[in-house]
C-alpha positions as a printed Julia matrix, in Angstrom:
277×3 Matrix{Float64}:
 124.0    47.3    73.63
 125.68   50.22   75.2
 123.82   52.42   77.73
 124.81   56.15   78.17
 124.88   57.31   81.5
 122.39   59.82   82.41
 123.53   63.26   81.84
 122.85   66.06   84.56
 121.46   69.17   83.8
 123.8    71.96   85.05
 121.75   74.27   87.12
 123.7    77.91   87.21
 122.87   81.05   89.29
 120.42   83.88   88.0
 118.12   81.13   86.57
 120.78   79.79   84.08
 120.75   76.16   82.84
 122.92   73.96   80.59
 121.22   70.8    78.89
 122.38   68.12   76.52
 119.38   67.25   74.3
 119.93   65.38   71.17
 122.89   66.52   69.19
 123.19   69.76   70.96
 123.66   71.92   74.12
 120.88   74.3    75.32
 122.44   77.23   77.61
 118.95   78.89   79.03
 118.75   82.0    81.01
 115.74   83.84   81.89
 115.64   86.02   78.65
 117.33   83.96   76.19
 117.98   80.08   74.91
 121.28   79.3    72.96
 121.53   76.34   70.92
 125.31   75.07   70.54
 125.31   72.13   68.32
 128.03   69.48   69.14
 129.4    69.98   65.8
 130.14   73.31   66.84
 131.91   72.68   70.15
 135.59   72.23   70.33
 135.81   71.32   74.35
 133.55   71.48   77.52
 135.64   72.15   80.35
 134.66   71.95   83.95
 136.58   74.88   86.09
 135.11   74.37   89.81
 131.65   75.55   89.95
 131.55   76.82   86.41
 131.31   74.98   82.93
 133.01   76.63   79.96
 131.73   75.62   76.36
 134.75   76.33   74.0
 133.37   76.6    70.29
 135.91   75.33   67.3
 137.85   77.98   65.75
 139.79   78.58   62.43
 143.3    78.41   62.39
 144.91   81.54   64.27
 141.32   82.68   65.32
 140.26   82.97   69.15
 137.43   80.48   70.16
 134.39   81.74   71.39
 133.25   80.63   74.69
 129.91   80.38   76.71
 129.9    79.78   80.08
 127.56   79.16   83.07
 128.4    80.0    86.69
 127.37   78.88   89.9
 126.76   75.13   89.34
 127.71   72.17   91.29
 131.16   71.22   91.1
 130.55   67.54   91.11
 127.72   68.1    88.48
 130.0    70.21   86.22
 132.89   67.62   86.24
 130.21   64.87   85.07
 128.49   67.0    82.41
 131.82   67.9    80.92
 133.4    64.57   80.9
 130.07   63.02   79.42
 129.81   65.83   76.54
 133.46   65.62   75.63
 133.03   61.65   75.11
 130.19   62.25   73.07
 131.99   64.9    70.48
 134.42   62.55   68.68
 131.59   60.71   66.98
 129.35   63.85   65.97
 128.86   63.85   62.33
 130.22   66.84   60.42
 132.27   68.38   63.11
 135.17   70.14   61.89
 137.77   71.36   64.82
 139.39   73.9    62.24
 136.07   75.51   61.37
 134.28   78.56   62.99
 131.61   77.0    65.2
 130.13   80.17   66.23
 128.48   80.15   62.85
 126.12   77.03   63.85
 125.2    78.63   67.31
 121.79   79.8    67.16
 120.26   82.16   70.11
 116.56   83.35   70.37
 114.71   85.28   72.89
 112.34   83.71   75.42
 108.96   85.54   76.07
 108.32   86.1    79.72
 105.97   83.4    81.39
 102.9    84.17   82.75
 103.92   84.2    86.43
 107.0    86.64   85.5
 104.4    88.97   83.8
 102.11   88.91   86.9
 105.17   89.79   89.07
 106.4    92.5    86.74
 102.66   93.96   86.56
 102.67   94.13   90.39
 106.08   95.44   90.76
 105.18   98.51   88.45
 101.99   99.2    90.05
 103.58   98.93   93.44
 106.15  101.47   92.4
 103.57  103.61   90.44
 101.18  104.0    93.77
 103.99  104.33   96.04
 105.29  107.2    93.67
 101.78  108.89   93.62
 101.64  109.05   97.32
 105.14  110.69   97.88
 104.35  113.11   94.97
 100.9   114.2    96.96
 102.82  114.3   100.01
 105.46  116.43   98.53
 102.4   118.89   96.82
 100.42  119.35  100.2
 103.61  120.15  102.03
 104.23  122.82   99.21
 100.74  124.06   99.58
 101.48  124.64  103.3
  99.56  121.83  104.98
 102.8   119.64  105.8
 100.82  118.21  108.65
  98.68  116.38  105.67
 101.7   114.28  105.44
 100.76  112.59  108.68
  97.18  111.78  106.93
  98.47  110.89  103.59
 101.08  108.41  104.4
  98.86  105.46  105.95
  96.02  106.51  103.88
  98.03  106.54  100.7
  99.78  102.97  101.68
  96.4   101.55  102.37
  95.24  102.85   98.94
  98.4   101.43   97.41
  97.82   97.96   98.85
  94.34   97.84   97.84
  94.9    98.7    94.22
  97.52   95.99   94.14
  95.09   93.56   95.64
  92.68   94.65   93.2
  94.99   94.38   90.16
  96.0    90.75   91.26
  92.25   89.66   91.77
  91.07   91.26   88.41
  93.93   89.93   86.62
  93.24   86.23   87.77
  89.53   86.52   87.04
  90.18   88.26   83.54
  92.65   85.28   82.61
  90.27   82.54   83.82
  87.03   84.08   81.9
  89.46   84.62   78.76
  90.42   80.89   78.83
  87.09   79.7    79.5
  85.49   81.54   76.48
  88.29   81.96   73.78
  90.39   78.72   74.91
  90.25   74.95   74.32
  88.39   72.97   76.75
  89.3    69.35   77.21
  89.71   66.69   79.93
  93.01   65.64   81.39
  93.35   62.13   82.66
  94.91   60.98   86.14
  98.23   59.09   86.11
  97.32   55.97   87.79
 100.5    55.65   89.89
 100.79   59.64   90.65
  97.63   60.93   92.42
  97.27   64.53   91.7
  99.08   64.44   88.59
  96.82   64.77   85.37
  97.98   64.79   81.74
  96.3    66.33   78.48
  97.63   66.53   75.09
  97.91   69.97   73.1
  97.1    70.57   69.41
 101.08   69.83   68.46
 100.61   66.55   70.28
 102.84   67.43   73.36
 101.48   66.14   76.54
 101.25   68.34   79.14
 100.92   68.25   83.02
  98.74   69.86   85.19
  98.48   69.13   89.17
  95.11   69.34   91.33
  93.69   67.6    94.28
  90.2    67.79   92.92
  90.22   64.22   92.5
  88.66   61.75   90.13
  89.71   59.92   87.1
  89.77   63.01   84.93
  89.39   66.9    85.39
  88.11   69.61   82.99
  91.04   72.02   81.88
  91.17   75.2    79.48
  94.2    76.06   77.76
  95.44   78.91   75.66
  95.65   77.47   72.09
  98.78   79.95   71.25
 100.16   78.94   74.7
  99.2    75.53   75.73
 100.93   75.76   79.26
  98.64   78.48   80.25
  96.27   76.4    81.46
  93.47   76.53   84.26
  90.97   74.36   86.0
  87.65   76.13   85.88
  86.19   77.1    89.17
  82.67   76.95   90.25
  80.83   80.37   89.27
  80.32   81.28   92.76
  84.2    81.55   93.4
  84.82   83.46   89.88
  82.22   85.88   91.01
  83.52   86.4    94.34
  86.87   87.1    93.25
  85.66   89.76   90.64
  83.75   91.55   93.35
  86.97   91.3    95.78
  88.86   92.96   92.8
  86.46   95.46   92.37
  85.88   96.4    95.97
  89.6    96.85   96.5
  89.74   98.88   93.15
  86.97  101.2    94.4
  88.55  101.81   98.1
  91.5   102.4    96.69
  90.62  104.84   94.0
  88.34  106.85   96.57
  91.27  107.34   98.97
  93.29  108.55   96.0
  90.54  110.91   94.92
  90.3   112.38   98.5
  93.75  112.93   98.73
  93.91  114.64   95.2
  90.81  116.65   96.46
  92.39  117.85   99.55
  95.56  118.72   97.86
  93.8   120.97   95.24
  92.17  122.54   98.13
  95.29  123.31   99.85
  96.58  125.0    97.11
  93.17  127.09   96.36
  93.22  128.23  100.05
  90.25  126.25  101.33
  91.75  123.61  103.38
  93.41  124.52  106.7
  94.45  121.32  108.62
  96.05  123.27  111.55
  92.82  124.63  112.69
  90.64  122.35  114.96
  87.27  121.23  113.4
């Protein structure tokens, strides 16, 4: 019995990867997955730290090429040699056909971590823009000295609201999964302490890590996205996170409200920061 050597996954730059699975190559980026059947491939070339997957093409046509950059040179060479060796016995492969017709591409949804980071990013930018706008407005109103007060107060308010968004989003996710998700138990892998496995509705075995201890732990996951899983915490910790989020949200909103009120007063002529109290 012949044994096929292990085929490396080519990891490239900008979160790209190229993997050999079954009868196809999968080129994945942060936003897209491209499935390239072996029957569509003319050859795979290792070009230093790059891998080029050249598709078959009709006579006289220009072959379409998919590339991944920033890979390990040794890994790229091994990957190309292994895939090329597997091409000859591929059923239905026609080197004179247009291979691009067999290639499939599908967008990948943002994962939970990316969605959270995007929310934090845009909230931070929006909060900073509001602080800058209020500084400009109070200067236009003739109270430029107010900028000295608005900058530290505004960025403290921005930080508070960002913390509140993170805390409240985390609390809401756990609340939603506990109320609307599927609750089950994950069993510990005997020879891998801290690693627990559970089976989703499609029969796929999924992994979760925790040092909670015990032969099994309770998990809750989203039936539409089984990889979105949480280990329910004690009610006191959940309430504490909710209280923390509301506290920082209140502090940030009060600070913004105070700055907006001062700006309106400056335009109305009822605020004079230059005179001593």
